Each structure stands twice: as structure tokens, then as C-alpha cells.
N, C-alpha and C positions, 0 to 999 in steps of 0.2 A: 691065413686069417685064423686067429685064436678061436677055439671052440666056443668060448663064452660070447664072442662077438657074433658068431653065426647064430647062436641060440637067441640072442637079443634081437637080431634082425628078423628072425622067424616069428618071434612073439609080436613085434611091432607090426609085421606084415599081416599077421592073423588078426590083430586088434583093428587095424585100419580096414582090412577086408570085412571084419565083422560090423564095424560102424557103417561102412558103405552099404553093407547088406541090409542092416537095420534101417538106415536112412532111405534106401531104395524101397524097402518094404513099406515104410511110412508114406513115402511119396505115392507108391502104388495104392496104399490104403486110402490116402486122402483123395486121390484122383478117382478111386473107385467108389468113394462114399461122399462125394461133394454135397449131394443133396441132403443126406442125413446129417452130415457135419454142420451144414449151414443152418439146418433146422435146430440142431443142438445149440449152436452158438446163439442163434436168435432167441431160442427159448431161455438160454442162460442170461442173456442180456436183458430180456423183457421181464425176468423174474422180479417181482415186487414193484414194477413200474406202474404208475397211475397214468397210463397212456400207451402209446405204441412205438416200437422201434422196428423199422423195416430195412432189409438189406437186399439189394437187387441181385447181386451175384457175389461169388467168392472164388478166389484163385490162390493156390498155394505159392509161396515165395520162399522156398526152403533156404536158399543161399543167404538170404538176408537174416534169417533167424538161427542159422546153424550154430550149435547142434540141436536147437529147439526147432519147433515148427512155426513158421510165420504164414499168416493168412491175410490176404488183401481183400477187404470188403469194399465193394463198389456201390456208390449211390446209397449211403446210409442216411436215413431220415428218422428223426426222433420228434414226436409230437405228443403234447400232453393231452389229457382227456377233454379239455375244453378248447381245443385248437379251432374248431369250427366257429367259435364265438369271436376269437381275437385274431385268427389267421397269422400268428407269429410262430414259425417253426423253430423249435429249440436248437436242433442240429440238422444241418443239411450238408453232408460231406461227400464230395466226389470220390474220395478215396480214404479208407480207414484201414490201417495196418494193425493186425493183432498178432502178437507173439505169445504162444502158449507153451506150457511145460510139457515136454515130450512124454515123460513117464506118466503124468496125469492123463494125457491124451490116450495112452495105451490102456489105461484103466477105465477109459470111457468118461472121464470128467474133463472140464475145462478150467485151467488155471492160467489166467492172463498175466504175463510177466511184463509186457510192453505194449503200448498202444500209440499209434501215430495218426494224426489227423492232417490231411493234405487237401488243399483247394476246397475249403469249407467255410460255412457261415454258422456262427453260434449266436443265437439271439435270446437273451434272458429278458423276458417281458413281464412287467407288473402293471396291471391296469389301474384306473383311477379309484377302484374299490379296494385295492390291495391284493387282489389275486395275482399269483405269479405262475408262469408256465414251468417253473422249477418244481412245482408241486408234483411233477411226474416222479420225482424221487421221494419215496416215503421217508418220514422222520423215524429214526431209530427209537425204539422203546428201551431205554437204558435199564429199566427194571426187569426186563426179560432177557434170559440167556438163549442163544441160538440152540435149536434142538440137535443139529449136527453141522458138520463143516460144510456140507453141500448147500445149507440154507443161508450161509453168509454171503455177502456181496463180494464180487471179485476184488482182489487187491492188485494194484498196479505197482510195478517196480520202476519202470521208465515210461516216459511219455514225450512226444514231440508234436509240435504244431508247425505247419509250413503253409504260408499263403492262406491265412485264416482271418476272416472278418469276425471280430468279437464285439458284441453290443450288449450293454446293460441299459435297458429302457424302462425307467421307473416313472410312470406317468402320475402316480399318486404322490410321489416325493419330488416331482419335477426334476428328475435327474437323468442324465444321458451320458453314458460312458461308451465310447466307440474307438476301437483300435484295429488297425490293419497289422496283423502279426506276420512279419516276414519269416521269422525263425524263432522257435522256442524249444528248448531242450531241458528236460527235468529228470531227476532221479529221486525216487521216494523210498524211504525206509520207515517201516512200521514199528512203533514203540510197544514194548511189552505191557506198559501200564495204560495203553490206549492212546491213539493218535498217530501222528506220523511227522516225519521231517522230509523236506524236499530242497534240493539244490537246483536252481533254475538259471538258465542263461537266456536273455530276451533281446530280440531286436524287433521293434515295432514302431509304427507311426500312430501318434495320438490324434485321432480325428476330432474327438470331443471328450472333455473331462468336465462336464457341467454338473456341479452340485446343485445348481438351480438354473434350469433352462431359461428362466426369465432374465437372468443376469448374463448368461453366456458361458463360454468354456474357458477353463484353464488349459495351459500348454497346448493350445490348438495347433494342429499341423506341425508338431515337433517330433523329431525322431528320438526314440528311447532305446538305449543300448547299455546292457550291463547285467550283472548277476544278482540273484536274490537267494537268500537262505530263509526258508519258511518253516515254521513249526506250528503244528495244530494239536490241541489237547481235546480229546473226546469228552472228558468229564466237564471241563469248564466252558468248552466251546470257543476258547480263545485261539485266534490265529495270530502269530507274531511274525513280522518281517524284520529280520536282523538288519541293523544299519550297514549299508554297503554302498559302494560307488555305483552311481547310475548317470550316464550321460544323457542330458536332455538338450537336444540340439547339439551345439558345440561346447556347451558348458557342463563341467562335472559337478555332480551333487552327491551328498551322502544322505541316503533316504532310509528311514525305518518306519514301521507301522505296526498298529495293533488293531485287530478286528474282533469284536465280541459278537459271535454268531448265536450265542445263547439267547439273545434278546430278539424280539420279533422283527425289529427293523435294522438290526446289526449296527451297533455303535462302532465308530472307527476314530483312530488318532493317527495322523501321518506327520512324522518329523522330517524336516528338510533342512539341510545345511549346505552352503557353498561358500568357499573362502575367497573366491576371485571371479566376480561376475560384474559386468557393466550394468549400470542402472537401466538403460533402455532394454537390454537383454532380459533383465529380471522382470521389468514391467510387462514385457510381451508375453510372459508365461502366465499372467493372471487374467482374471475375467475382465471383459471390456469395460465394465463400469468402474473398476479399479484402475485399469490401464490408462483410461482417459484422464483420470486425475493425476496419476503419477507422471505422465508424459508432459505435464506442465512444468516439470522439473527435469534436470539432468545433472549427473555427476560425471566428471571427465575420467576419473580413474576407477578401477574395479573396487568393489566393496565386499565386505564379509557379512553374510545374511544367515539368520536362523529363522525358520518358519514352522509353525505347528497348525495343522488343520484338524479340527475335531467336530464330529457330527454323527449323523446316523443316516441309514439308507431309506428311512421313512420320509413322511411328508414334513420334515422339519425345516425346510428351506435351506438357506445358506449354511455352510459349516462355520464354526467359530474359527477365526483366523487370528493368530498372534505372531507378530513378526518382530525380530530384533535385528537391527543393522548397525554395523560398526563402520564409521566413516573417519578416515584419517588422512590428513594432508591432501585434501581433494579440492576440486573446483566445482562449486554448486552454481548452476544456472537456473534462474527463475524469471518469471515475467517482470519482476520488479528490478532485476539487475543480476550481477554476477558476484558471488562471494568467493574470494580467494582464501587459501590456507584454511579450508573448512574442516573442522573436526567436531564430531558429536556422536552420541549413541542414541539411536532412534528406536522407538517402540510403536507398533500399531496393533490395535485390536478392534474388531467389529462387534465386541460384546463387553463394552466398558462397564455398564451397570447390569449386574446379573438380574435376570427377570424382565428386562425391558426389550428383549428381542435381539436377534442378530441381523442388523441392518445398518444402513448409512447413518441414520439418526442416532444410533447408539455406538457409533464408531469414534475412535479417538487416536490421536497421534501425540506422543510425548518425545521431546528431544531433550537430552540431558547433556550438560557441559558443552553447549553449543558455542564454538569460538570460530571466528573468521575475520576477514577483512573485506569491507565493502567500499569500493572506490578509494582504496588505500586507507580507509578508516578502520582500525581494529575495533572489535566489539566482542562481547560475550553475553550469552543468555544462560543463566543457571539452569532453568527449566522452562522450556516452551511447550505449551499445551494447546492442541487443536481438537475440539470435539464437535460432533454432529457434522459429518461430511456432506449431508444434504444441504444444510445452511451453516457452514463452518464458522466457528468462533475461536479466535486465537487469544491466548493469554500468555504472559511471561514477564520476566524481569530482565530488562536490557541495560547493560552497563558498557561504558566506553570511555577511553581517555585518549585524546589525539590532538595533533596540531591543527589549529582552526583553519589554516589555509587549505587543508584537504577538503573542506566543505565545498570549495569551488568545483570539485569533481562531481558533486552531487546536485547542487542547485544551479550550476552554471555561473556566469558572470554578468548576466543581463540586469540583475536586480542588486544583489549584494556581492561584493568582492572582498574576500578576506585576505589579510596579510599575516603578520605575526600574531602569536597568542596561542592559548591552549583551551581545550574544552573538556569538562568532566560531566558525564551523563550517567544518570541512574534513574530509569523509568520502568515502572510496572505498567503494562499495557493490556488492553482488552479491545479486540477489533473483530468486526465481521470480515469474512474473506470472500471476495468475489473473483472468480477465475483464479483462485489461489494467489491473490494479491490483497494486502491489507486494505480495508476500506473503512473510513470513519472510525479510526482508532480512538479510544479513550485512554488517556495515560495519567499516571499519578507518579510524581517524583520530581527530581531536580535536575536542571541543566545549569552548570556553572561555567562561565567564560571569563578568562582572565587575560589581561595585557594584550588585547586584540586590536589589530588595525583593520578597520572596516570602512569600505566605501559604499555609500548608497548611490548606485549608478544612475537611476532615473533622475535624481536631483543634484548629482555631481557634488555630493557632500561627503567629506572625508573625516573620519574619527581616528584618533590615536589613543593607545593605552586604555582601551575600552574594557569595562567589566560589566557583566550581566549575570543575574541569577534568575532563572525561570523556575517557578514552583507550580507544578500542575497538581490540582486536586481532582476529584472525580469529574467535576463539570467546569470549574473555573480555573483561570490562569492568574497567578500572582507574579509580578515582575519586581525584583528587589535588587538593592545594592548595585544599581546601574551607575557607571561612571563613564561619561563621554568627554573626550577632549578633541576639539577641532580648532587647530591653530591656537589662539590665545584663550578661547572659550573653554570653560570647564563646567560640565553639567552633571548633577546628580539627580537620578530619577527613580521613582518606584510607581508601580501601577497595577491594575487588575483588569481582567475581562471576564464578565459573567457569562456562563454557558458557552465558553469559547469554542470547544471542539465541535459541538453540535452545529453552531452557526458557521464555523469555518467551512464545513462541508456542505451545508444546505443554503445558508443565506449570508454570505460574507458581507453584504452591504449592511446587515444588521449588527455586525460586530461593533461594540462600543468599548474602546480602551480608555480607562480613566487613569490619567497621569498626575503625579505630583512631581513638579520639576523645581529644583533649587540650583542656584548658581551664584558664585561670588562675582563672576565677571562674564558677560555675554557680549560677543561682537557679532551683531546681526548680519554684517556683510558676509560672514563665513557661512551663513545659512540662506544666502540669497537664492540658491537653487530651488528652494521651495516656492518661489514666486513664479517659476516657469512651469510649463506643462511637462508631465512625466514623459521621459523619452528613454526607451520606447514605451508605447502604451501597452498595458497588460492585455494579454490575449483572453478572449472570452472562454470561460471554462467549458470543457467537453468531457466525455467519458474517457478520452485518450489523454487528457491533460496530466502532466507529471507534477511532482511535488513542487518544483520550482515555479511552474506556471500558476498553480493554485495559490502559492504563497504570494506571488507577484500581484495576482488579482485581489487578494485580501488586502495588501498594502494600499491598493488604489481605491477599493470600494469601502473599506471599513471607516468608521468614524473614531476620532480621537478627542476626548474631552480632557483639556489640560488646565491644571491649576498651577500657575507659575509664580515663583518668588525669586527675584534676582536682585543682588546687591547693587550691581552696576551694569547698565546697558549702554553699549556704544554702537553708533551707526553713523558713519562718515563723521560729521562735526557734532552730532547729537550725543549728549550724555545724560542719562537718567539714573537716579538712584532709588533704592527701596521700591522696586517695581513689583506690583502684584497684578495678576491678570487671570481671567478664565477664558480659554480659547477652545473652540470646537472646530476640529479639522474634519472635513468630509471630502467626498469625491468632487463636490462642486466648489469648494473653497474653504474659507476660514470665517467663523463667527467670533467676534471679539466682544467680550463682556467684562464689566467691572474692572477695567484697567485703571490703575492708579500708580503714578510715578512722581517722584520728586525731580524737578528740573528747574535750573536757573533760579534757584532760591525760592521757588514756589511749587505748585503742584498741578499735575495734569490728570484728568480722568476722562475716560472715553468709552464708548460702546460703538460697535459697527460691524462691518463684514467686508471680506475680500472674496470676490468671485473670479476664478481663473477662466480665461477665455483665450485659448491659443497662447500667444507669447505676451499677453497683457493681463493685467489684474485690475478689475474694476472694484473700487473701494467706496464704502459709505461710512462716514464717521459722525458721531455726535460727541463733541468734546467740550469739556469745561476746563478753563484755565484760571488758576487762582494765584494772584500775587507773583507772577513770573516776571523776571527781569527781561524786558522786551528786547534789549540789545542781544542778550544771549539767545533768546528765543528765535529772533530773526536770523541770527548767525547759524544756529543749529539746523534750520530748515532752508538754507541758501536763499534767504530773503523771499521765499515763496515765488521765486521766478521773477521778481521785480528787479529792474536795473537802476531805476532812478532813486528809489527809496530803499536804503540798505540798513544793516545793523549799525553802521558807522554814524548814521543820522539820528539814532533813537536812544532815548533814556527813559526810564520809568518802570512802573510795575503794572503788568497787564492782567486784567480780569476779562474773561471772554467766554461766550457760549457760541459754539460753532456747530452748524449742521451742514456738512459738505460732502460731496462725492467727487471722485476723480479716477485717474488711470495711472497705474505704476507699471513700468516695463519689467520684463523678466530680469533686468539688470538692477532693478531697484530704484530707477530714476522716475521722477514725476514727469509725465508727458506734458508738454506745453499745451496750454489752452484746454486742458481736460477738467479743470476744477469747476464745479457747480454747487451753489448752496448759499448760505448766509452766515455772516459773522457779526455777532453783536459783541461790542468790546467796551471796556472802561479802562482808561489809562490814568493811573494815579501817579502824582509827582513826576509827570512826564516832561520831556524836553526834546526839542528838535535841534540837532547839532549840525551846523554847516550844511544845510540842505540847499543846494544850488538854486533850484527854482525860486525859492523864497528870497535868497540872497540877491539874485539877479534883479528882482523887482524892488526889494527893500533898500538897496544901496542908493537908489534914486529917490524913492518915496520917503524913506526913513533913515537918512544918512547918519543921524545922531543916535540911533537905537542899536542895541546889541543884536546883530543878525546871526551870530555864530552860536548862540545859546538861547533858544527861545523856550521858556518854561511854560507848562500848563498846570493850572490848578487842578483841573479835573476835565478829562477829555473822554467823551463817550459817543457812541454812534453805532450805525449798522451798515454793513456792506452786503450787497447781493452780488455773488460771483457767478458769472456766466461765461465760462471759457476765458477768452482773452480780455473780457471786459468786466470791470467791477463797478457796480452801481453804488454811488455814495448817497445814501438817503439824507435828506436835509438834516444838518447838524451844526451846532455852534462850537466854535473854537475860541476859547478864552486863554490868551497867552500873555507873556510878559512883553512881547513885541507889539502885538495888536490883537484885536478881536476880529472874528470874521464868521460869516455864515457861508456854508459850503454845501453844494449838492451837484450831482451830475454823474458822468461816466468816466472812469479811468481805464484806458486801454493799454495792454502790454505790447500792442503793436501799433495800430493806427485806430483813430476814432475817439480819442480822448476829447471830452467836452464837459468841463467842470465850470460851473458858475461860482464866483466868489464875491460876496458883499463885504467890503473891508472899510470900516470907519477909520478915519485918520486920527481920531482922538487917541491920545496916549493912555493906555490902560492904567499906567502908574498914577495918573491924576485921580483915579477913582479908587485907589488902593485903600484909602482910609475910610471909605463909606462902608458901614456895617449893615445898613438896611438893604436886604436882598432885592426888594421891589424897586427901591430908588436906584440901586446899582444896575438893575436890569433895564430901567427906563433910560438911564444916561448912556447905556452901552452903545447905542447907535446914533447919538447926538453928533451934530456937526457934519463935516464933509464925509460922504460915504462913496468909496470907489466901487464901481460895479465892473468886475473883471471877468475875463473868460480864459480858461486854460484850454488850449487846443494843440493839435499837432503842428510842429514847425517843419519847415522844408528840410532841415538837417536831421529830422527824425527825433529831435528833442522836443520837450513840451515848451510851448511859448505862451506867455501870459500877456493879454492885451485887454484894452477897454472893451466892455460888453456894450456896444452901441445899440443893440436891439433891446436892451433891458429898459424898462420904465424908470427914468431917472428920478422920478418923484418918490419912488419907494425907498 
């Protein structure tokens, strides 16, 4: 072995031996002076404390602190001076390890380089008056310099915590922070200009992070794991936590913070960011009052969230919370439905208006560039705003353009079924929110529908190429530019509803829609579905009713006031022109007012009502007929159910006043025997053409007279209609064939009983008489036949001599 190697080994051996000798001497010294050292350490640690620190026992643990000296302190208890009043121990540690500087120890002084706390409880308590047990540590007077090094507080280089319960209980500020620290390791470096830096690694369970115990805890029962880099400045009292990764539960966060300890209650700001967290995982980290509201929603894909908490440790209540969330290509689930392809930037604050407090009432949510697809209907909201989460109110501008058939996915197909066509929507809305669903929204804007095919299912009415423009004001609804086409009918409409949205949600039966309806050509048979009962009936509104059910109920219960002007109206054989009418449609039926039409060369006017009962419609009409061609009139109304007397038998111009009621089926047919009322008529320039009952009698009694064309100078009378039977009030008939007096009952089935007094005198003989009295006196001169029209065995009317009548009359 070279000589230099031998010398080196000898030197190393001597050094090792010297170190072992010194360490052994130290061990011997510590063991020999346990009591005095414990007193020295206790005295050092108690120096300048406003309270007491007690240590039950001390044991050297040299190997742990080699080459320094490590001491294990057992059952270390730290209490402030007012402990007896509040009974909250600041520190109760089963084991506290202290590592001291060896050279300083030899000089008789204690310089602590490392401290470890194991199996301990740390409880920082502040009572309702603001007193804290941390008052055990005196505040430094920055204006005074320490007299000597020995008077300064110990400086720590490293510290560890293992199995430590850490609690901050601020009863004045209603704050409770509680952590079970599984493992914490930190290194501290002291700065020349004052203050320190620390690198910390933490693994702990958050039992409570309640900034307001009346609201509940954030991140409750979540595992925290990650590093911190902390800087503290003595002069400013600012403690900074540099942004770094911290796992909360299974989700990674970037967290930074600032604490201003120079103020009495310590202001703080905590910045939190996570780029990939599920909605429900994020909501579970918040206080229960916020979580309960957020859980009414859900987002399928993870989101990017920024959050800032700002407040103080005093009695300031909740911290100010500001959140920014980025949602992209996501699926939003709400109580009102599912929004696909959802994109928006969202902001939340619980301090919307400065000075009005940090609370739900002063909270707000803003959603920018909100785009999505609801039931395959794309839409966008430039800015959606929700304020006052205690009684939420939502506002925003909703726009959408879509194929109208997609509305079937929203409102179903029980009321309206849409086919072709497009819709453009631009609505500003304001609505209350109940359980985070829009309630009683007030909207302002326009809905335009073009080229739409629509079926009104309850009435089985179909429209083609429909156009509608809905203009919502603050309270009222104006409906313009409506074009409906059903078969051959084309209808143009415009209307309005006053106080529409308020009544829609509260009293749909009070909604009154005022319509102006114009049409060049209307075929009533295409709207015959309105005569039947709505099928299915609308469901009664409840808290669980959806939009479709509410709209269906509105259609059934609301009233519609129509002013109608139609150039031509067709119904079966009936044709009317220049029609004008006022109609009131309600749940109970139709009120008919001021109806005027041109028909058969004359005019008809009427008022009345139609009441719907099941599959039938009871109607009441007061009608006035002026100068109507009676042939066309009877033809248009299928001879009013009569088979013997038809339009083929009649000529002349009819004037009439009718008060009548009856029943129409849901197919639009007049039910037999349903007519009741009275008909007063005046037939001018009338004629009876080829009327078989008259011809059958006349060919024997008046073979030389014209029986095929019997003209009337003026025929008037009154009929009382009672179902199958028509009572003919006594009336005179003066015709070219003969004169007669007639009275009795005409039956559409059986029971006809009509008396006829017929003078055989030829009326032409009196044609030249101008004196009305003389003409009236001669009218019944000569032979008078007393006839009776009754039912024949073959079902036809038979005329025979009335043998029971007084022949002298």
C-alpha cells in the first residue's frame, strides 16, 4: 500500500473515532443532564409566551438527528393564558421531535433546526368576542431591535407533521377549518430582508372548510395531496402561496393564494383552476347551499373552471366567490330538458353589486355566447343573465332558426303537428326561475313562421303553406301576416291578445284573442272539425304540466273574438258572398253576431249561438232574409229536410224573420226533427211550380186552369216549428189558380193535419177589380170546398173533403 494511502486511512480513522468520541460524549452529557436540558428547552420554548408550555418527558434520539442532537419530547401541551375560560388547547402532541444544533448545545444554548409533531391535535380557537388562543404568541414590535441573539425566537429549518388534527374554529367569523393531516413535510429558509420561504408537501383529509358555518363546508371529506411553495414577508405581513398543482379528491387543481396577516382579521384571496373536471365533481366541492342549486344541472363532459375566493377571517360571513367556466361541445341536462352541442362561457359571482352584501340575493350568473340544440332545434343566446339566486330572475336574448317540423319533438303531436316550413325566432325574455326552470316568462320580440304545414289535431283541421308572425311586446301579443290554406280555402289573419303572458300562466280562460279574418274564398266543410268536441280533451293544468299541456289547455279555455270578412263562402250547396260576421269562440261554443251575407240575389243577416255538447251542436239563430230567391234558398239548405215541397216547386223572392233553434251533428248535418222556433215570411212574386199535391186535386177540380205554374201576388204567413211538425198559422193564399185559407200542422213524418178552405171561384174574374174591400168581399163568394190534408196510407199527403167542418162557413 502506498504511504499516502496509509496516511489517509489513519486520518479518516482518527476523524471517525473523534466524531464517535464526541457523539458518545454528547450522548453521555444528554443522558446525564436530562432534567436540566428539559428545563432549558422548556424555558426556551416558554420564553415570551402568554401562556404555558409543558413537556412530560424527554428522550435523546441521536441517530435521527446525526450529526446533530435530536430530542423527543413526549406529551407536549400548549395552553394560552385564558385556557380556563374557553377550554381549547392550542397544542396537545403525544410526540414532538426537536433537532438542535450540536455546537450551540455545547455552548449551552438551544438552536432548533427541525421540529416534528406526531399524533397531535392543534386547535386555533377564536371566541365570539374576537379573542384567540393564538394570543399565546406575542406580536413582534417592529420598531424595537432585539438586544441579543438569545432574545430572538427560535428559527426552524425543517418541520414535519404526522397524524395531526388541525382545527381553526373562529366563532366570531362563523368559520370552521378542520383537517386530518396524514403527512406534512416542510423546509424553511429565512430571508435577509425579513421573512421566510417554505416548501411543503401535504397529504391531508379536509373535514371542514366552512367560510360560513351557517352555509356548510367546501371540499368536505376530500383528500388533499400536493406541494406548496409559501413566502412570508415580515414587513408587509403578506403570505403568498405560489400557484401549484394540488389534487382534491381525484381531480387535479392549480391553486395559489394570498393572505394579508397585517390586518386584524387576515384578508385572503385563493385562486383555483382546473382544466378537466366533471360538473358533479366540481359542485361536490362547494358549500351545500351552492351544491344543491348546481346539481339541478349536469354536464356530460369535463369542463375548464377558474375560481377566486376572497374574504377575511373575521366576522365577514361568506367569502366573495367569482367563477369562470368554459363549456365546449358538451351535453347540458336541466329539469326542462337536454341541450346538445352546448357551448358557452359562464360567470358566477355572489357579490354582483358592490356594497349589497355577499349572499344569494346579490348573486348572479352570466352566460355568454350560449349555443346549443334543444330537441334538435338549434338556438343561441348572446347573453343570458340570472340574478338573485334566492328568487332567481333570468333575462336574455334568444335567437333560433330551424325547420318547423322539429317543434313536434318539443310540444308533441296531440295538439299541433307540423310538417314543412321554417321558423325564425328572436325573443328577449325575462322570467322567474322555480327549481331552476323558467316560470311565467315575459318575452319581447318576433317569431316568424313561413311555408309551414300544420295540423290542428283536436279538430282534425289541416293547413298548407301557412305563414305566421308573432310579435310579443312587454305584456301583449300581436299576430300578423298570417296566411292559412286548407284545401281550397285561403285565409289571411291578424290579431292581438292583451296581457297575454300573465293570463297564459294564471287564468287561461280569461285570454281573449281578437282576430281580423279576411278570405277571398272559404269552404266551410274544410273546417267542419270545429263542430265536434276537441279530441283529446286538454289535461287540467298542474305544477308538473309541460309547455305542450299548458298550450293545449290555453287553446281549449281561451276565448276568440273574430271579425270576419269573406268574399265567397261555400258549404255543400250553399254559396254566400260579401260575408261579414263577428264571432266569439269560447270553451262552451260559438256566439254569432252581426252576420251579413249576400245570397241568392238577396241578403241574410243573423245573430245566434252554437253550444257544443259531445258530438252535437245546439244552435239558436235569429235571422232576417231580404229579397232572396226562394228557389236557390231552398236548394242551398236541402229544402230544410222537406221531401214534398222542394226548390223545384218554388219561385219568388223571400222576405223572412226567423227565430229558430236546432241541432247540427259534428259532421255538419242538420239532425232530423231538431228544429224549434218560428218563421215569419213574405213571398213576393211567388209561384208554385208543378207541386204534386195541388196538381192531384186540381186536375179534377180545375181541369181548365194552369196547375203547373201557380203565381202569388203576395204570400205571407207564420210557421211555428216544433221538431217534426210545422204549425201553419191561419193564412190566406191568393194565387192565379185559386184562393184559399189554410191552417194546421204539417208533419215531416206522420201527423199532418191541414185545413184548407178553397173557393171554386176563378180569381181571374176578379182581376179587374181595383177596390180592395170589394175584392176581399168577393174572394169567398160561390162554392167553397172545405178540404183536409192528412197522412195517406202510402206515406204521402192525401187531400179529402173535411166533413167535420161547418159547411155553412
